C-alpha positions as a LaTeX table, in Angstrom:
\begin{tabular}{lrrr}
\hline
Residue & $x$ (\AA) & $y$ (\AA) & $z$ (\AA) \\
\hline
Met1 & $-7.02$ & $-28.64$ & $-14.38$ \\
Ile2 & $-3.47$ & $-28.35$ & $-13.11$ \\
Ser3 & $-2.07$ & $-25.12$ & $-11.73$ \\
Pro4 & 1.31 & $-23.82$ & $-10.62$ \\
Gly5 & 1.60 & $-24.36$ & $-6.88$ \\
Asp6 & $-0.25$ & $-27.68$ & $-6.94$ \\
Val7 & 1.46 & $-30.42$ & $-4.94$ \\
Trp8 & 1.43 & $-33.77$ & $-6.69$ \\
Ala9 & 2.70 & $-37.23$ & $-5.87$ \\
Val10 & 5.22 & $-37.79$ & $-8.68$ \\
Asp11 & 6.94 & $-41.03$ & $-9.67$ \\
Phe12 & 10.59 & $-40.07$ & $-10.09$ \\
Gly13 & 11.58 & $-43.67$ & $-10.85$ \\
Glu14 & 14.63 & $-45.58$ & $-9.73$ \\
Pro15 & 17.22 & $-43.76$ & $-7.62$ \\
Tyr16 & 20.41 & $-42.29$ & $-8.95$ \\
Pro17 & 22.80 & $-41.10$ & $-6.22$ \\
Gly18 & 21.82 & $-37.64$ & $-5.01$ \\
Glu19 & 18.65 & $-37.33$ & $-7.12$ \\
Pro20 & 15.05 & $-37.59$ & $-5.93$ \\
Ala21 & 13.61 & $-41.03$ & $-6.54$ \\
Phe22 & 10.50 & $-43.15$ & $-6.15$ \\
Ala23 & 7.08 & $-41.58$ & $-5.55$ \\
Arg24 & 7.28 & $-38.36$ & $-3.54$ \\
Pro25 & 5.53 & $-35.01$ & $-3.42$ \\
Ala26 & 6.61 & $-32.24$ & $-5.75$ \\
Val27 & 5.31 & $-28.74$ & $-6.41$ \\
Leu28 & 4.26 & $-27.90$ & $-9.95$ \\
Leu29 & 5.89 & $-24.78$ & $-11.41$ \\
Gly30 & 4.84 & $-25.00$ & $-15.05$ \\
Pro31 & 4.49 & $-24.94$ & $-17.93$ \\
Pro32 & 2.46 & $-21.78$ & $-18.23$ \\
Thr33 & $-1.24$ & $-22.46$ & $-18.70$ \\
Gly34 & $-0.95$ & $-21.14$ & $-22.27$ \\
Phe35 & 0.76 & $-24.39$ & $-23.26$ \\
Gly36 & $-2.51$ & $-26.27$ & $-22.67$ \\
Glu37 & $-3.39$ & $-29.44$ & $-20.80$ \\
Ser38 & $-2.08$ & $-31.62$ & $-23.63$ \\
Phe39 & 1.54 & $-30.41$ & $-23.24$ \\
Pro40 & 3.37 & $-33.67$ & $-22.37$ \\
Tyr41 & 5.77 & $-32.36$ & $-19.70$ \\
Arg42 & 5.53 & $-30.64$ & $-16.34$ \\
Met43 & 8.21 & $-28.66$ & $-14.49$ \\
Val44 & 8.30 & $-29.71$ & $-10.85$ \\
Val45 & 10.42 & $-29.17$ & $-7.75$ \\
Pro46 & 10.54 & $-32.28$ & $-5.54$ \\
Phe47 & 10.27 & $-32.25$ & $-1.77$ \\
Thr48 & 12.49 & $-34.01$ & 0.73 \\
Arg49 & 11.87 & $-34.54$ & 4.43 \\
Thr50 & 15.58 & $-34.34$ & 5.18 \\
Ala51 & 16.86 & $-31.00$ & 6.43 \\
His52 & 20.18 & $-30.55$ & 4.64 \\
Gly53 & 20.74 & $-27.05$ & 6.02 \\
Val54 & 21.19 & $-25.42$ & 2.61 \\
Thr55 & 19.76 & $-22.02$ & 1.79 \\
Trp56 & 18.17 & $-23.13$ & $-1.48$ \\
His57 & 15.84 & $-25.63$ & 0.24 \\
Ile58 & 12.53 & $-23.96$ & 1.08 \\
Glu59 & 10.97 & $-25.27$ & 4.29 \\
Ile60 & 7.24 & $-25.94$ & 4.05 \\
Glu61 & 5.10 & $-26.76$ & 7.07 \\
Pro62 & 2.54 & $-29.54$ & 6.53 \\
Ser63 & $-1.11$ & $-28.55$ & 6.28 \\
Ala64 & $-4.43$ & $-29.90$ & 5.08 \\
Ala65 & $-4.18$ & $-27.45$ & 2.16 \\
Asn66 & $-0.80$ & $-28.62$ & 0.84 \\
Gly67 & $-1.27$ & $-32.33$ & 1.62 \\
Leu68 & 2.20 & $-32.74$ & 3.11 \\
Thr69 & 2.32 & $-34.99$ & 6.19 \\
Ala70 & 5.62 & $-33.74$ & 7.64 \\
Val71 & 7.86 & $-30.68$ & 7.46 \\
Ser72 & 9.28 & $-30.83$ & 3.95 \\
Tyr73 & 11.88 & $-28.96$ & 1.93 \\
Ala74 & 11.38 & $-27.92$ & $-1.69$ \\
Gln75 & 14.66 & $-28.80$ & $-3.43$ \\
Ala76 & 15.03 & $-25.82$ & $-5.78$ \\
Glu77 & 18.25 & $-27.24$ & $-7.23$ \\
Ala78 & 16.40 & $-30.40$ & $-8.31$ \\
Leu79 & 14.00 & $-28.69$ & $-10.74$ \\
Arg80 & 12.88 & $-31.39$ & $-13.17$ \\
Ser81 & 10.87 & $-31.76$ & $-16.32$ \\
Val82 & 8.78 & $-34.91$ & $-16.01$ \\
Ala83 & 6.34 & $-36.62$ & $-18.34$ \\
Ser84 & 2.75 & $-35.89$ & $-17.36$ \\
Ala85 & 2.23 & $-39.64$ & $-16.90$ \\
Arg86 & 4.63 & $-39.54$ & $-13.91$ \\
Met87 & 2.18 & $-37.31$ & $-12.03$ \\
Leu88 & 0.23 & $-39.78$ & $-9.94$ \\
Arg89 & $-2.29$ & $-37.67$ & $-8.02$ \\
Arg90 & $-2.82$ & $-34.16$ & $-6.74$ \\
Val91 & $-2.43$ & $-33.96$ & $-2.96$ \\
Gly92 & $-2.90$ & $-30.22$ & $-2.37$ \\
Ser93 & $-1.30$ & $-26.88$ & $-3.13$ \\
Val94 & 1.18 & $-24.55$ & $-1.51$ \\
Asp95 & 0.05 & $-21.04$ & $-0.67$ \\
Arg96 & 1.04 & $-18.03$ & $-2.77$ \\
Val97 & 3.82 & $-16.99$ & $-0.38$ \\
Asp98 & 5.46 & $-20.43$ & $-0.47$ \\
Leu99 & 5.10 & $-20.63$ & $-4.26$ \\
Phe100 & 6.77 & $-17.22$ & $-4.55$ \\
Arg101 & 9.61 & $-18.36$ & $-2.26$ \\
Ile102 & 10.17 & $-21.53$ & $-4.33$ \\
Arg103 & 10.05 & $-19.70$ & $-7.66$ \\
Thr104 & 12.42 & $-17.02$ & $-6.38$ \\
Glu105 & 14.99 & $-19.61$ & $-5.28$ \\
Val106 & 14.75 & $-21.51$ & $-8.58$ \\
Ala107 & 15.22 & $-18.24$ & $-10.48$ \\
Arg108 & 18.21 & $-17.34$ & $-8.31$ \\
Leu109 & 19.83 & $-20.71$ & $-8.96$ \\
Leu110 & 19.24 & $-20.44$ & $-12.72$ \\
Ser111 & 20.42 & $-16.88$ & $-13.15$ \\
Phe112 & 23.64 & $-16.47$ & $-14.97$ \\
Asp113 & 25.17 & $-14.12$ & $-17.47$ \\
Ala114 & 24.43 & $-15.67$ & $-20.88$ \\
Arg115 & 27.43 & $-13.84$ & $-22.33$ \\
Ser116 & 29.77 & $-15.89$ & $-20.15$ \\
Ala117 & 28.14 & $-19.27$ & $-20.84$ \\
\hline
\end{tabular}
């Protein structure tokens, strides 16, 4: 069973400048459980270990619970839909507070006035 907040090692593939690449941890945001386990895609936010000093990166301390081995930053701007087959293994889960912080930042980055789009 997969759940929002789970941290997975995800294969992001070959690098493209500025995008997450290779196998790295990412936090699962969706889809909602109502889509079922057979839904072929997962919405994830990748982590980086590099502190870029931007407000939309959410700093997460490593812990046994989340499976991170170093201070990491959830890259809210890099929200991705990935095929379920790219999810290599579950390594842990972020706590509810960190999940809320990540979701809030993703929502902030995605908010726009649809009338002006």
